[in-house]
VEXDREN-2710 file (C-alpha; in Angstrom, 1 decimal):
% VEXDREN-2710
k/r/px/py/pz
1/MET/102.6/125.2/112.9
2/THR/104.7/122.7/112.0
3/ARG/107.2/123.8/109.4
4/PHE/108.8/121.1/106.6
5/ALA/111.2/121.6/103.7
6/TRP/111.5/119.3/100.8
7/GLU/115.0/118.9/99.8
8/LEU/114.8/117.5/96.2
9/SER/117.1/115.6/93.9
10/VAL/117.6/117.9/90.2
11/ALA/116.9/114.1/89.0
12/GLY/113.1/115.4/87.6
13/GLU/111.7/112.2/87.9
14/TRP/110.8/112.2/91.6
15/ALA/109.5/115.5/92.0
16/PRO/105.7/114.4/90.8
17/ALA/105.5/111.7/93.2
18/THR/107.0/113.4/96.2
19/SER/104.9/116.5/95.4
20/LYS/101.7/114.4/96.5
21/PRO/102.1/114.4/100.0
22/TRP/103.7/117.8/100.1
23/ARG/100.7/119.1/98.3
24/LYS/98.2/117.4/100.9
25/MET/100.7/118.8/103.9
26/ASN/100.2/122.2/102.7
27/ASN/96.7/122.1/102.3
28/ALA/96.3/121.1/106.4
29/PRO/95.6/124.5/108.5
30/SER/99.2/123.3/111.1
31/GLN/101.4/122.6/108.6
32/ARG/103.8/124.9/106.4
33/SER/106.6/123.6/103.3
34/VAL/109.3/125.4/102.4
35/MET/110.6/123.1/98.9
36/CYS/114.3/123.0/98.3
37/SER/115.1/121.7/94.7
38/ASN/119.2/121.0/95.1
39/PRO/121.4/121.9/92.6
40/ALA/119.4/122.7/89.7
41/SER/117.9/126.4/89.6
42/ARG/115.6/125.0/86.7
43/MET/113.7/122.3/88.1
44/LEU/113.7/124.5/91.5
45/LYS/111.6/127.8/89.1
46/LYS/108.8/124.7/87.8
47/ARG/108.4/123.7/90.8
48/LEU/108.3/127.5/92.9
49/LYS/105.7/128.3/89.4
50/LYS/103.6/125.3/90.2
51/TYR/102.8/126.1/93.8
52/ARG/102.9/129.6/93.6
53/GLU/99.9/130.5/95.8
54/LYS/101.3/128.2/98.6
55/LYS/103.8/131.0/99.1
56/VAL/106.8/128.1/99.1
57/ASP/110.3/129.5/98.9
58/GLY/113.1/127.6/97.4
59/TYR/117.1/127.4/97.4
60/GLN/119.6/125.9/94.9
61/ASP/122.0/125.4/98.2
62/PHE/120.4/123.4/100.8
63/ARG/122.5/124.8/103.3
64/ARG/121.2/128.1/102.8
65/LEU/117.6/125.9/104.2
66/LEU/118.8/124.4/107.0
67/GLU/120.3/128.0/108.2
68/ARG/116.4/128.7/108.8
69/ASP/114.9/129.0/112.5
70/ASP/111.6/128.6/111.4
71/ILE/111.9/125.3/109.6
72/ASP/111.2/122.1/111.7
73/ALA/111.6/119.3/109.5
74/VAL/113.5/118.0/106.3
75/PHE/112.7/115.4/103.7
76/VAL/115.9/114.0/101.9
77/VAL/114.8/112.6/98.6
78/THR/118.2/112.9/96.6
79/PRO/120.8/110.3/95.6
80/ASP/121.7/108.0/98.1
81/HIS/125.2/109.4/98.0
82/TRP/123.9/112.5/99.8
83/HIS/121.5/110.7/102.1
84/PRO/124.2/110.4/105.3
85/LEU/125.6/113.9/105.3
86/LEU/122.3/115.7/104.4
87/THR/120.5/113.4/107.6
88/ILE/123.5/114.6/109.8
89/LEU/123.5/118.5/109.1
90/GLY/119.7/118.8/109.4
91/CYS/120.2/116.8/112.8
92/GLN/123.0/119.1/113.5
93/ALA/120.6/122.0/112.6
94/GLY/118.1/121.4/115.0
95/LYS/115.7/119.5/112.1
96/ASP/113.7/116.1/112.2
97/VAL/114.3/114.3/109.0
98/TYR/112.7/112.2/106.6
99/VAL/115.2/110.4/104.8
100/GLU/114.5/107.8/101.4
101/LYS/116.1/104.4/101.8
102/PRO/118.8/103.2/101.1
103/VAL/119.4/105.1/104.0
104/CYS/123.1/104.7/103.2
105/PRO/126.0/104.0/100.9
106/THR/128.2/102.6/103.5
107/VAL/127.9/101.0/107.3
108/VAL/130.0/103.7/108.8
109/GLU/127.9/106.7/107.3
110/GLY/124.7/104.5/108.3
111/ARG/125.6/104.6/112.2
112/ALA/126.6/108.4/112.0
113/MET/123.5/109.0/111.2
114/VAL/121.9/107.0/113.7
115/GLU/124.6/108.3/116.6
116/ALA/123.6/112.3/115.2
117/ALA/119.8/111.3/115.3
118/ARG/120.0/110.1/119.0
119/ARG/122.7/112.8/119.9
120/TYR/120.8/115.8/118.8
121/GLY/117.1/114.2/120.1
122/ARG/115.3/114.3/116.1
123/ILE/113.0/112.4/114.7
124/VAL/114.6/110.6/111.8
125/GLN/112.3/108.2/109.4
126/VAL/113.3/106.6/106.7
127/GLY/111.0/105.9/103.6
128/THR/110.7/102.2/104.0
129/GLN/107.0/102.5/103.7
130/GLN/105.8/98.7/103.6
131/ARG/106.0/99.2/107.3
132/SER/102.7/101.4/107.3
133/MET/100.8/99.3/104.9
134/PRO/98.2/97.3/106.0
135/VAL/98.6/94.5/103.7
136/PHE/102.9/93.5/105.5
137/GLN/101.3/94.6/109.0
138/GLU/98.2/91.9/108.7
139/ALA/100.9/89.8/107.1
140/ILE/103.3/89.5/110.2
141/LYS/100.3/89.2/112.7
142/VAL/99.8/86.0/110.8
143/ILE/103.1/84.9/111.3
144/ARG/103.8/86.0/115.2
145/SER/100.3/84.1/115.5
146/GLY/101.9/80.6/114.5
147/ARG/100.2/79.4/112.1
148/ILE/102.1/78.8/109.0
149/GLY/104.6/77.2/112.4
150/LYS/108.2/77.9/113.1
151/VAL/109.6/80.6/110.2
152/THR/113.1/78.4/109.1
153/THR/114.0/80.3/105.8
154/ALA/112.9/83.5/104.3
155/SER/112.8/84.9/100.7
156/ALA/112.9/88.0/98.9
157/TRP/113.0/88.4/94.9
158/ILE/112.8/91.1/92.3
159/GLY/113.7/91.3/88.6
160/VAL/117.0/92.3/87.0
161/ASN/118.8/95.5/87.3
162/GLY/117.8/97.3/84.0
163/VAL/120.0/100.6/84.6
164/GLY/122.1/100.7/80.5
165/VAL/125.7/99.6/79.8
166/GLY/127.3/103.1/78.9
167/GLU/128.7/106.3/79.8
168/THR/129.0/109.4/77.1
169/THR/129.9/112.9/78.6
170/ALA/128.5/116.3/77.9
171/PRO/127.9/120.0/78.9
172/VAL/127.0/120.4/82.6
173/PRO/122.9/121.8/81.7
174/ASP/122.0/125.5/82.2
175/GLY/121.5/125.8/85.8
176/LEU/122.6/122.7/87.3
177/ASP/125.8/122.7/90.1
178/TRP/127.0/119.3/88.3
179/ASP/129.7/120.6/91.9
180/LEU/126.8/120.4/94.2
181/TRP/125.0/117.4/92.7
182/LEU/128.6/114.9/93.4
183/GLY/129.0/116.8/96.5
184/PRO/131.0/114.2/98.7
185/ALA/131.4/111.7/95.8
186/PRO/134.2/111.7/93.9
187/TRP/134.7/114.2/91.2
188/SER/133.5/113.1/87.7
189/PRO/132.4/114.9/84.3
190/TYR/128.7/115.0/83.6
191/SER/127.2/112.8/81.3
192/PRO/123.5/112.3/81.8
193/GLN/123.8/108.6/82.6
194/ARG/125.6/109.6/86.1
195/HIS/123.1/112.1/86.3
196/TYR/119.6/110.2/85.7
197/GLY/120.8/107.0/86.0
198/PHE/123.3/107.3/89.2
199/MET/122.0/103.8/90.4
200/GLY/124.0/102.4/88.0
201/TRP/127.0/103.9/89.6
202/HIS/129.0/102.6/92.7
203/ASP/129.9/106.7/93.5
204/TYR/126.2/107.5/94.4
205/CYS/124.1/104.5/95.0
206/ARG/126.0/100.4/95.9
207/GLY/124.2/98.1/94.5
208/GLY/121.1/99.3/92.0
209/GLN/118.2/96.6/92.8
210/LEU/119.6/95.5/95.6
211/THR/120.4/98.3/97.3
212/ASN/117.0/100.0/95.9
213/TRP/114.1/96.9/96.4
214/GLY/116.6/95.2/98.6
215/VAL/116.1/97.2/101.1
216/HIS/112.4/97.7/101.4
217/LEU/112.1/93.5/100.6
218/MET/114.6/92.8/103.6
219/ASP/113.1/94.7/106.0
220/ILE/109.9/92.6/106.0
221/ILE/111.6/89.9/106.6
222/HIS/113.8/91.4/109.4
223/TRP/110.7/92.4/110.9
224/GLY/108.8/88.4/110.1
225/ILE/112.0/87.0/111.4
226/GLY/112.6/89.1/114.3
227/GLU/116.1/89.4/113.1
228/ASP/118.1/92.2/112.1
229/GLN/121.5/91.1/112.2
230/PRO/122.9/88.8/109.5
231/LEU/125.6/86.2/110.8
232/SER/127.2/85.3/107.4
233/VAL/126.6/86.3/104.0
234/GLN/127.3/84.9/100.2
235/THR/126.5/86.7/96.7
236/VAL/127.3/85.5/93.3
237/GLY/125.9/87.4/90.3
238/GLY/126.7/88.0/86.7
239/SER/125.5/89.8/83.5
240/TYR/124.7/87.4/81.4
241/LEU/122.0/89.2/78.6
242/THR/122.8/92.6/77.8
243/GLY/124.4/93.6/81.2
244/ALA/123.4/96.1/83.9
245/GLY/124.8/99.2/85.2
246/ALA/128.3/100.4/84.8
247/GLU/129.1/98.7/88.3
248/ASP/126.3/96.8/88.9
249/TYR/125.6/93.2/88.1
250/GLU/122.3/91.9/86.0
251/CYS/121.9/88.6/88.0
252/ILE/122.2/88.6/92.0
253/ASP/121.1/85.7/94.4
254/ALA/122.7/85.9/98.6
255/LEU/122.7/83.8/101.1
256/PHE/122.5/85.1/104.1
257/GLU/122.2/83.1/107.8
258/TYR/120.4/84.4/110.6
259/LYS/119.8/83.3/114.0
260/GLY/117.7/80.5/113.7
261/CYS/117.0/81.0/110.2
262/THR/118.5/81.2/106.4
263/VAL/117.4/84.3/104.1
264/THR/117.8/84.1/100.3
265/TRP/117.7/87.3/98.2
266/GLU/116.8/86.5/94.3
267/GLN/117.1/89.1/91.5
268/ARG/116.4/87.2/88.2
269/HIS/114.8/87.2/84.9
270/TRP/111.1/86.3/85.0
271/ASN/111.1/86.0/88.5
272/ALA/107.7/85.4/90.3
273/HIS/106.6/83.1/93.3
274/ALA/102.8/82.9/94.0
275/ASN/102.5/84.9/90.5
276/LYS/104.3/87.9/92.0
277/GLY/107.2/89.4/90.0
278/TYR/108.6/90.8/93.4
279/GLY/108.0/90.1/96.9
280/VAL/108.5/88.2/100.2
281/LYS/108.3/84.6/101.1
282/PHE/108.2/83.3/104.7
283/GLN/108.6/79.2/104.6
284/GLY/107.3/78.0/108.0
285/THR/107.1/74.5/109.4
286/GLU/103.4/74.3/108.2
287/GLY/103.0/76.4/105.8
288/GLN/104.3/79.7/103.6
289/LEU/103.4/83.5/103.4
290/PHE/103.7/85.1/100.0
291/VAL/103.1/88.6/100.4
292/ASP/103.3/92.0/98.0
293/ARG/102.4/95.2/98.5
294/GLY/99.2/94.0/97.3
295/THR/98.3/90.7/98.6
296/PHE/99.3/87.8/100.8
297/VAL/98.8/84.2/100.3
298/VAL/99.2/81.3/102.9
299/LYS/99.5/78.1/101.7
300/PRO/98.4/75.0/102.0
301/SER/94.6/76.3/102.0
302/SER/94.0/73.6/104.5
303/LEU/95.0/76.2/106.9
304/GLY/92.4/78.1/106.2
305/ILE/94.2/81.4/106.1
306/PRO/91.9/83.4/103.0
307/GLU/93.9/85.5/100.5
308/TYR/94.1/89.3/101.8
309/ILE/93.7/92.2/99.0
310/GLY/95.3/95.0/100.2
311/GLU/94.1/99.0/99.0
312/PRO/96.2/99.8/95.6
313/GLU/99.1/101.2/95.9
314/ARG/98.8/104.9/93.9
315/SER/102.3/105.9/94.9
316/TRP/105.3/105.2/96.3
317/ALA/104.7/108.1/97.9
318/ASN/102.8/106.5/100.7
319/PRO/100.9/109.0/102.5
320/PRO/100.6/107.3/105.8
321/HIS/104.1/106.6/106.4
322/HIS/104.5/110.2/105.7
323/ASN/101.8/110.8/108.2
324/ASN/103.1/108.7/110.5
325/PHE/106.3/111.0/110.3
326/PHE/104.3/114.5/110.9
327/ASN/102.8/112.8/114.0
328/SER/106.3/111.9/115.2
329/VAL/107.6/115.5/114.5
330/ARG/104.6/116.5/116.7
331/THR/104.4/113.8/119.3
332/ARG/108.3/112.9/119.6
333/GLN/107.2/109.3/119.1
334/LYS/108.9/107.4/117.7
335/PRO/107.8/106.7/114.2
336/ALA/107.4/103.4/112.2
337/ALA/110.8/103.4/110.2
338/ASP/113.0/104.8/112.8
339/ILE/116.7/105.4/111.3
340/GLU/118.2/102.4/113.4
341/GLN/115.6/100.2/111.9
342/GLY/116.1/101.0/108.6
343/PHE/120.0/101.0/109.2
344/ARG/119.9/97.3/110.0
345/SER/117.6/96.6/106.8
346/THR/120.2/99.0/104.9
347/VAL/123.1/96.6/106.1
348/ALA/122.1/93.5/105.2
349/VAL/122.2/94.6/101.2
350/LEU/125.3/96.2/102.0
351/LEU/126.6/93.3/103.0
352/ALA/125.6/91.2/99.8
353/GLY/127.1/94.0/97.9
354/ILE/130.3/93.5/99.9
355/SER/130.2/89.7/99.2
356/LEU/129.6/90.1/95.5
357/LYS/133.4/92.8/95.2
358/GLU/134.9/89.9/97.3
359/LYS/133.7/86.2/95.4
360/ARG/133.3/84.9/99.2
361/LYS/131.4/84.3/101.8
362/LEU/132.1/86.9/104.4
363/ASN/131.4/86.6/108.4
364/TRP/129.7/89.6/110.3
365/ASP/129.4/90.7/113.8
366/GLY/126.7/93.0/113.9
367/GLU/127.5/94.3/117.5
368/SER/131.0/95.5/116.2
369/GLU/129.7/96.5/113.0
370/ARG/133.0/94.9/111.4
371/PHE/133.7/91.8/109.6
372/ILE/135.4/89.2/111.8
373/ASP/139.2/88.8/111.3
374/ASP/139.0/90.3/107.7
375/ALA/140.4/93.7/107.1
376/GLN/140.4/93.0/103.2
377/ALA/136.0/92.9/103.9
378/ASP/136.4/95.7/106.2
379/ARG/137.7/98.6/103.7
380/TYR/134.3/98.4/102.3
381/LEU/132.2/99.7/104.9
382/GLN/133.3/103.7/104.7
383/ARG/134.2/106.3/101.7
384/PRO/136.3/108.7/101.3
385/TYR/134.5/112.3/100.7
386/ARG/135.7/114.6/98.7
387/SER/136.6/118.3/99.9
388/PRO/135.4/120.2/101.5
389/TRP/132.8/117.3/102.2
390/HIS/133.3/115.6/105.3
391/LEU/130.9/113.4/108.2
END
């Protein structure tokens, strides 16, 4: 029997979605789950009550869970600032890991995650579930076929950051270990905005939608163009209407150079292409392909490629992607979204965020994972950890 553990964020809005594959997993005779909702005892008790018939154990402190020898794998579905350390500690404890995207807040942390997975021989799958969705798989087949010609430009687009501006400190809610929630991030007084709107704060998430949707969409671009190491990036942006999160711009445009291809990231108001409010466009020498989670469309129609309509997306907690992870745990085969791949897709958007801070073009050496002759920009490649936490 394969035994899994969920490490859920205290921000309770995630729990209903992540519980769907967990329910399915518990109904399988070869699998059992232990759920850890850290570090809010209120949410932990709520989930344990709902699934008490499944004999699920619960822990407020994830360290107690990792001490168990009868757990084979863990899911890390926490705010971004916890992803690296929980993944590394899970690998060190002999567990396989499913970690949500973005993989990491900084490049150095992400590389440490990859090294931990390899050093301890663990399966680490990233929550870039579009790799397991037929609509994207079929779109990549069209690109590989050469029917739209050589792809020389690709674009990803999304709407603006929607996290509000402002912060009001408040007493720590009963049952919440705020110090544990902060973990390696700098100390800050409790506020509901940080707790539930963590994507607006660079202490926990480096870029709002840039790193949230950006990893998903850049991952598809990397898949399609066959390159995953940008050569340079230049990013501009601003908050022109009501503002975005405390440390994130509302609108962002980034231009990347890759070997044989240029790539753009568009984060704008009323942003749509081919009637899609988000997605990826591959611009070939013979045509264009537009894809999102619902369909892909190829232009011009003279190419004779009909619109592909995929299965409706019922939840971002994509069952086939989770099942791919479960299968990899059993067979030890590489998962659909291996940690190295997810890390490289995360790096691209992190570099765009650094360029935005520096307000200039940056040149990147993908082999050394450093900027070229740019000590100033290299300062953003890692972050200090608050004691007692360390990589």
